[in-house]
N, C-alpha and C positions, 0 to 999 in steps of 0.2 A: 426256204423250203418248208414244207409242212410235214411234221413228225407227229407221232402219237405218244402222248404222255399218259403213263399209267401210275396213279397215285394211290397206294394202299391206305394211306392215312385218311383220305377223304372218300375212298372207294369210287374214284372217278377215272374215266378214260376219255381223253379229249384230244383234238388236234391242237397243236401249238406251232408257232412259227420259229424257225431257227436258221442261222447261217450255216449250220453244220460244222462250224469251227469249234475247237476245244473249249474256248471260253464260253461260247453260247450253250454248249451241251452241259458244262459244269454248272452254269447259272440256272438252267432249267431243272437240273437234278438236285441242285443245292448241295454240291459237294466239292471237294478239293481234287480228288483223283477218280478217274473213270476206268471201267473195265467193260468188256463186251461178253455177253453170254447168250445162251438159248438161240444159237444160230439156226435158222430155218433153211429148208431146201431151196427156197426162192431167193436166198441172199439176205433176207431180213434178219435182224438180231436185236437184242435188248442192250442198250447202253445203260450201265448202272453205277452206283457209288461203290468204288473199290474198297472203301473202308467201312461199309455199313455193318458188317458182322463184328467189327471191333468197337462199335458205339455202345454206350451203356445208358439206357436200355437200347437194344436193337430196334430199328424201325419196324413197323408192321410189314407183313409179308404177303405175297401172293404166289400162286403157281401159274405157269404160262405153258399152255399146250402140253406136249409130252416131255418138256424139260424136267429132269428128275430132281432138281433142288428148289427149295423156296427162294424167291427173289425178294430181298429186303429193301425197303425204301422206294423212292420214286425211280421209275425207269422210262426210257425213251425207246420206242420201237422205231428203228431206222432201217433203211435199205443200204445197198452198196452199189456203186457204179462199176463200170468195167475196169477202172484203175484202182479199185479198193477204197475209194473215198466215200464218206457219208452221203447218202442220197435219201430221197423220200422212200418210205416203205412201199412194197408191193401190196401188202395186206391192207384192207380197208379198216375203217374204224369199227364197223359191224363185225368183221372177221376177228379183229383183236379182242373185242368184247366177248366173243364166244370162247376165246382161248384162256381167259383170266378166271381164276378161282381165288377169291379173297380168303386169306388164312388168319389175318389179324395178328395178335401178339403171340408169336411163337419164337422159340430160340433155335438158332442153327449154330453149331460149333464151327468156328473158323478152321479151314484146312486148305491145303494147296497140294498140287501134284507137280513133281519135277519130271520134265520130259527131256531125256538125253538127246543131244543134237549130234550124234555120231557121224551123220552123213554131211555135216557142214563144217566149214572153217569158222572158228570162233573169232579170230582176228587174223589179219594177213600174216602168214608165217607161223601161226599157232594152231595146232590141230589137237582135237581131243585124244586122250589116251585110248 
């Protein structure tokens, strides 16, 4: 499948081929662990290096559309099929180029948000308090 690779180090945005499988995504992003962010209304999102904010120095960054946080390191713009699997993005290369603003060498403090799952069973027979 054809995905869109956004590389803030070289300030390039290009189509790349991928199987959509984890190893292919990690290889293209050049990382060990991935995360997904900047989900769009059309189902597209960015697959990114989950550990980028912990690297010294942090990789160069960019802004993507109205996503409120800098995205550090290489990202892949992907789509999602009806079953939630990785698919080709709906957005075109030209549309993706319009969404990217290069930020260069900026620092972003690592943080995370805990979302309680009160409406779900954590494990069979175990319910949250």
